[in-house]
C-alpha positions as CSV (number, residue, x, y, z in Angstrom):
1,X,7.5,-6.2,-13.5
2,X,7.6,-6.8,-9.7
3,X,9.1,-10.3,-8.0
4,X,9.9,-12.4,-11.3
5,X,12.4,-12.2,-13.7
6,X,10.2,-13.7,-16.5
7,X,9.0,-11.7,-19.6
8,X,5.3,-11.6,-20.1
9,X,4.2,-11.6,-24.1
10,X,3.7,-7.9,-25.2
11,X,0.5,-6.7,-26.4
12,X,1.1,-8.2,-29.9
13,X,2.9,-11.1,-29.7
14,X,3.9,-11.0,-33.5
15,X,5.8,-13.8,-35.1
16,X,4.8,-16.4,-32.1
17,X,3.5,-19.8,-33.1
18,X,3.3,-20.8,-29.1
19,X,0.0,-22.2,-28.6
20,X,0.2,-21.0,-24.8
21,X,1.8,-17.7,-25.5
22,X,-0.9,-17.1,-28.5
23,X,-3.7,-17.2,-26.2
24,X,-2.8,-15.0,-23.8
25,X,-1.8,-12.3,-26.2
26,X,-5.6,-12.6,-28.1
27,X,-7.0,-12.6,-24.6
28,X,-4.5,-9.7,-23.3
29,X,-6.3,-6.7,-23.6
30,X,-9.7,-8.4,-21.8
31,X,-7.5,-9.9,-18.5
32,X,-6.1,-6.6,-18.1
33,X,-9.6,-5.1,-18.0
34,X,-10.7,-7.2,-15.6
35,X,-7.5,-6.7,-13.4
36,X,-8.1,-3.0,-13.6
37,X,-11.9,-3.4,-12.9
38,X,-11.2,-6.0,-9.9
39,X,-8.6,-3.2,-8.6
40,X,-8.7,0.2,-9.9
41,X,-4.9,0.1,-10.6
42,X,-3.4,-0.2,-13.5
43,X,-0.1,-0.9,-12.1
44,X,-1.3,-3.4,-10.4
45,X,-3.5,-4.9,-12.9
46,X,0.0,-5.3,-15.1
47,X,1.2,-7.1,-12.1
48,X,-1.7,-9.1,-11.8
49,X,-1.1,-10.2,-15.4
50,X,2.3,-11.0,-15.0
51,X,1.0,-14.0,-12.5
52,X,-1.7,-14.6,-14.8
53,X,1.1,-15.2,-17.3
54,X,3.8,-17.4,-15.3
55,X,0.9,-19.8,-13.7
56,X,-0.9,-20.0,-17.4
57,X,2.9,-21.2,-18.9
58,X,2.9,-24.3,-16.6
59,X,-0.5,-25.3,-17.6
60,X,-1.1,-28.6,-19.9
61,X,-3.0,-27.2,-22.6
62,X,-4.6,-30.3,-23.3
63,X,-6.7,-30.3,-19.9
64,X,-7.9,-27.1,-21.0
65,X,-11.5,-26.9,-22.5
66,X,-11.9,-23.2,-22.6
67,X,-8.4,-20.9,-22.5
68,X,-10.9,-17.5,-22.3
69,X,-12.5,-18.6,-19.1
70,X,-9.4,-20.7,-18.0
71,X,-7.4,-17.4,-18.3
72,X,-10.0,-15.3,-16.8
73,X,-10.1,-17.4,-13.3
74,X,-6.9,-17.1,-13.3
75,X,-6.7,-13.6,-13.7
76,X,-9.7,-13.2,-11.0
77,X,-8.0,-15.0,-8.7
78,X,-4.4,-13.7,-9.0
79,X,-6.4,-10.0,-8.7
80,X,-8.7,-11.0,-5.6
81,X,-5.1,-12.0,-3.3
82,X,-4.0,-8.7,-4.0
83,X,-7.2,-6.4,-3.7
84,X,-7.1,-7.8,-0.1
85,X,-4.0,-6.5,0.6
86,X,-4.7,-2.9,-1.9
87,X,-8.0,-2.4,1.0
88,X,-5.3,-3.0,3.6
89,X,-2.9,-0.3,2.3
90,X,-5.9,2.0,1.5
91,X,-7.1,2.0,5.1
92,X,-3.6,4.3,5.7
93,X,-4.2,6.7,2.6
94,X,-3.7,10.2,2.5
95,X,-7.0,12.2,1.3
96,X,-9.6,10.4,-0.4
97,X,-8.4,7.2,-2.8
98,X,-9.6,7.3,-6.6
99,X,-8.8,5.2,-9.1
100,X,-6.0,5.2,-11.2
101,X,-6.9,7.2,-15.0
102,X,-6.6,5.6,-18.1
103,X,-6.2,7.6,-21.3
104,X,-8.4,5.4,-23.6
105,X,-9.4,5.4,-26.9
106,X,-12.4,6.7,-28.6
107,X,-14.6,3.2,-28.6
108,X,-14.6,2.7,-25.1
109,X,-17.3,5.5,-24.6
110,X,-19.4,4.0,-26.9
111,X,-19.6,0.8,-25.8
112,X,-21.8,2.1,-23.1
113,X,-21.7,-0.6,-20.8
114,X,-18.1,-0.7,-20.8
115,X,-17.2,2.8,-20.4
116,X,-20.2,3.1,-17.2
117,X,-17.9,0.1,-15.9
118,X,-14.6,1.4,-15.9
119,X,-15.7,5.0,-15.0
120,X,-14.6,7.0,-12.2
121,X,-17.7,7.1,-10.4
122,X,-18.4,3.2,-10.9
123,X,-15.1,2.1,-9.7
124,X,-15.3,4.2,-6.5
125,X,-19.0,2.4,-6.1
126,X,-17.1,-1.2,-6.8
127,X,-14.4,-0.1,-3.8
128,X,-17.9,-0.2,-1.3
129,X,-18.3,-3.8,-1.9
130,X,-16.2,-6.7,-0.3
131,X,-13.5,-8.2,-2.5
132,X,-15.4,-11.4,-3.7
133,X,-18.4,-9.2,-4.2
134,X,-16.5,-7.2,-6.6
135,X,-15.3,-10.1,-8.3
136,X,-18.7,-11.9,-8.9
137,X,-20.6,-8.2,-9.8
138,X,-17.9,-7.5,-12.6
139,X,-17.5,-10.9,-14.4
140,X,-21.5,-11.1,-14.3
141,X,-22.5,-7.9,-15.1
142,X,-19.4,-7.0,-17.3
143,X,-18.0,-9.6,-18.8
144,X,-20.9,-12.2,-18.7
145,X,-19.4,-14.8,-17.3
146,X,-21.3,-17.8,-16.0
147,X,-22.3,-18.6,-12.1
148,X,-20.0,-22.2,-13.2
149,X,-17.3,-20.3,-14.2
150,X,-17.4,-17.1,-11.3
151,X,-17.5,-20.4,-9.2
152,X,-14.5,-21.5,-10.1
153,X,-12.8,-18.2,-10.0
154,X,-13.8,-17.2,-6.8
155,X,-13.8,-20.6,-5.1
156,X,-17.8,-20.7,-4.1
157,X,-20.7,-23.0,-5.0
158,X,-23.0,-21.4,-8.1
159,X,-25.5,-21.2,-5.6
160,X,-23.4,-18.9,-3.1
161,X,-22.3,-17.0,-6.3
162,X,-26.1,-16.6,-7.3
163,X,-26.7,-15.1,-4.0
164,X,-23.4,-12.7,-3.8
165,X,-24.5,-11.8,-7.1
166,X,-27.9,-10.9,-6.0
167,X,-26.6,-8.6,-2.8
168,X,-23.7,-6.9,-4.8
169,X,-26.5,-5.8,-7.8
170,X,-28.4,-4.8,-4.9
171,X,-25.8,-2.9,-3.5
172,X,-24.1,-1.4,-6.5
173,X,-27.8,-0.5,-8.1
174,X,-28.8,1.8,-4.3
175,X,-25.5,3.2,-4.7
176,X,-24.4,4.1,-8.6
177,X,-24.7,7.6,-10.2
178,X,-27.9,7.7,-12.0
179,X,-28.8,9.5,-15.3
180,X,-26.5,7.8,-17.9
181,X,-26.4,10.2,-21.1
182,X,-25.0,9.8,-24.6
183,X,-20.9,10.4,-25.4
184,X,-22.6,13.6,-27.4
185,X,-24.5,14.8,-24.3
186,X,-21.3,14.0,-22.0
187,X,-18.8,16.1,-24.4
188,X,-21.4,19.0,-25.0
189,X,-21.7,19.7,-21.4
190,X,-18.1,18.7,-20.8
191,X,-16.9,21.3,-23.4
192,X,-18.8,23.9,-21.9
193,X,-16.8,23.2,-18.6
194,X,-13.6,23.5,-20.3
195,X,-14.6,26.9,-21.9
196,X,-16.1,28.2,-18.6
197,X,-12.8,27.2,-16.6
198,X,-10.6,28.6,-19.6
199,X,-12.6,31.8,-19.7
200,X,-13.2,32.6,-15.9
201,X,-16.7,32.7,-16.5
202,X,-17.7,31.8,-12.8
203,X,-21.6,32.1,-14.1
204,X,-21.3,29.9,-16.9
205,X,-19.3,27.3,-14.5
206,X,-22.1,28.0,-12.0
207,X,-24.5,26.7,-14.8
208,X,-22.8,23.1,-15.6
209,X,-22.6,22.2,-12.1
210,X,-25.3,20.5,-10.5
211,X,-26.4,22.4,-7.4
212,X,-25.0,18.9,-4.9
213,X,-21.9,18.5,-6.8
214,X,-18.7,16.9,-5.4
215,X,-15.4,17.4,-6.1
216,X,-12.8,14.4,-4.5
217,X,-9.4,15.3,-5.1
218,X,-6.4,12.6,-4.9
219,X,-2.7,14.1,-4.0
220,X,-1.5,10.8,-2.1
221,X,-0.3,12.7,0.2
222,X,2.8,13.7,-2.3
223,X,0.9,16.6,-3.7
224,X,-1.7,19.1,-2.5
225,X,-5.1,18.2,-2.5
226,X,-8.6,18.8,-0.8
227,X,-8.5,15.9,2.1
228,X,-12.0,16.2,2.2
229,X,-14.8,16.3,-0.4
230,X,-15.8,19.3,-1.9
231,X,-19.7,19.6,-1.9
232,X,-21.9,22.0,-3.4
233,X,-21.2,24.2,-6.9
234,X,-20.2,27.3,-5.4
235,X,-17.3,26.1,-3.6
236,X,-16.3,24.0,-6.3
237,X,-16.3,26.5,-8.3
238,X,-14.3,28.0,-5.8
239,X,-11.1,25.9,-6.1
240,X,-11.7,25.3,-9.8
241,X,-10.8,28.8,-10.0
242,X,-7.7,28.5,-8.6
243,X,-6.2,26.3,-11.4
244,X,-3.3,27.9,-12.6
245,X,-3.8,30.8,-15.4
246,X,-0.9,28.9,-17.6
247,X,-2.0,25.8,-17.4
248,X,-3.3,24.2,-21.1
249,X,-6.4,22.1,-20.5
250,X,-6.6,19.2,-22.7
251,X,-9.7,17.7,-24.0
252,X,-9.4,13.6,-23.3
253,X,-11.2,10.5,-22.6
254,X,-10.4,9.1,-19.6
255,X,-11.8,5.9,-18.5
256,X,-14.5,6.1,-21.2
257,X,-15.7,9.6,-20.4
258,X,-14.5,13.2,-21.0
259,X,-11.9,14.7,-18.7
260,X,-9.3,17.2,-19.2
261,X,-5.8,16.7,-18.6
262,X,-4.3,19.6,-17.2
263,X,-0.3,20.6,-18.1
264,X,1.7,23.0,-16.4
265,X,4.7,23.7,-18.3
266,X,4.0,20.9,-20.5
267,X,3.5,18.2,-17.6
268,X,0.8,16.7,-16.5
269,X,-0.6,18.4,-13.5
270,X,-4.3,17.1,-13.1
271,X,-6.5,14.3,-14.6
272,X,-9.7,15.9,-13.8
273,X,-12.5,13.6,-14.8
274,X,-16.6,13.9,-14.1
275,X,-19.7,12.5,-13.9
276,X,-22.7,13.9,-16.0
277,X,-26.2,13.7,-15.3
278,X,-29.1,15.6,-17.1
279,X,-26.9,18.0,-18.5
280,X,-24.9,19.2,-15.1
281,X,-21.8,18.1,-13.4
282,X,-22.6,15.9,-10.6
283,X,-19.3,14.3,-9.8
284,X,-15.8,15.3,-10.5
285,X,-12.7,13.7,-9.6
286,X,-9.4,15.7,-9.8
287,X,-6.2,12.8,-9.3
288,X,-2.8,14.7,-8.7
289,X,-1.1,11.8,-6.9
290,X,1.9,11.6,-9.6
291,X,2.4,7.7,-9.2
292,X,-1.2,7.5,-10.8
293,X,-0.6,10.0,-14.1
294,X,1.7,7.4,-15.9
295,X,-0.9,5.9,-17.9
296,X,-2.1,9.4,-19.1
297,X,0.6,9.7,-22.4
298,X,-0.6,6.6,-24.0
299,X,-4.0,5.1,-24.9
300,X,-5.0,1.9,-22.6
301,X,-7.1,-0.8,-24.8
302,X,-9.8,-1.9,-22.8
303,X,-12.1,-4.8,-24.3
304,X,-14.8,-7.1,-23.1
């Protein structure tokens, strides 16, 4: 972690009896999920957790009524500080910015609300909110926190938080991807997509892509990727047709949704996630920036 030599408790915390450590470890996956949904970056979420731990370790637990709520409050405040900094950094990002993909366990896909909230498509919608709106929306709609708790986390009055929540809900509703489908339907559609790419069957690929499908590529200026969105089934199919014939396409669950891990010579080259609507792929998200692919070799546990 950056900025400190203190060690944060691990994911399991075996053998610990310290109440502060025990509470932190118990809620660690939840806190990571909160931070990740606010930041779209696992690396930044881990840094926020380190800051949360340092502050939590200094709290008098006798004064804490609800340890979970208190920890979420600290995490949210730290994430908001970082989010405002990241916003400035992303303004100079080369090409489209995509969230850092996470290899997730199958149970995330089964929790439809959680899977929707961490999907690439939804995280990109959340990027269009102000930092405070994003925090209020996530804490209310995803984690079901009360307005009073959220007010303490974002430093606003409960009345103001209600107004922000209403505004954020309307904003997200106008932009969120339509057509939630079952995990089974998503898997079937994505399997057809994978087969079409592997076999080079252009017609089958065009059949599974929505006419107005959009492909976003994130190379971060480090590796080659389209600097503008690629729109339309024909254009997107042409881009997908350039995938190296020697590449191995590994099916995976990424951010709770079907995805492909594209490997060349055993190394991860691209993570290709999708949004599926009515059996067709309407959005494709190709993360190629190597700095964003470090979490793809092991599953990340998310929870609400």
